[in-house]
C-alpha angles and dihedrals in degrees: 000000000000126000090254093052092051093050092049092054092048097256114157125203112230130181115255116261113258115264123253117260127206118322094017094290120132113254121247126209090237120071099218094184091058094040089053092051092048092051092047089053091051095047091049091048090053093048091050089047090055091058094054097079096049090047090053091047090049092053092048091050089049093052091046091052090052091052090048091051089054089050091049089054093052092049091051090055091050091046090054090051092048090048088053091051090048091053092048090049095050096047126101113291096016094122092049093050091049091049091051093050087057091050100256119145131210121252110274093026123112127227118231128191120196114197126217100023104108112030 
């Protein structure tokens, strides 16, 4: 029949009903399983991205602490050397040794200068 004949008889053209999908349900234009998986992957990606900056900060702090431990070890060695020097300066005769290094003489001693020895 022609379209004119169908219109004359009262026929109406209707869209065909949607086909049935899996399990007897009507199929939808949106695949919700796939959309849900994509949304889950995006959310997990954002959560992982939020952990990147704290992880980098942690590694930087760890490297800085290693450098500080090395610095502390050097300072302890220097402290031990300075403590030995303090004990040498506080011992008996330390003031006299320092004075003699500067060229001082004790009362009752004579000063002698010998020419031509050093230069």
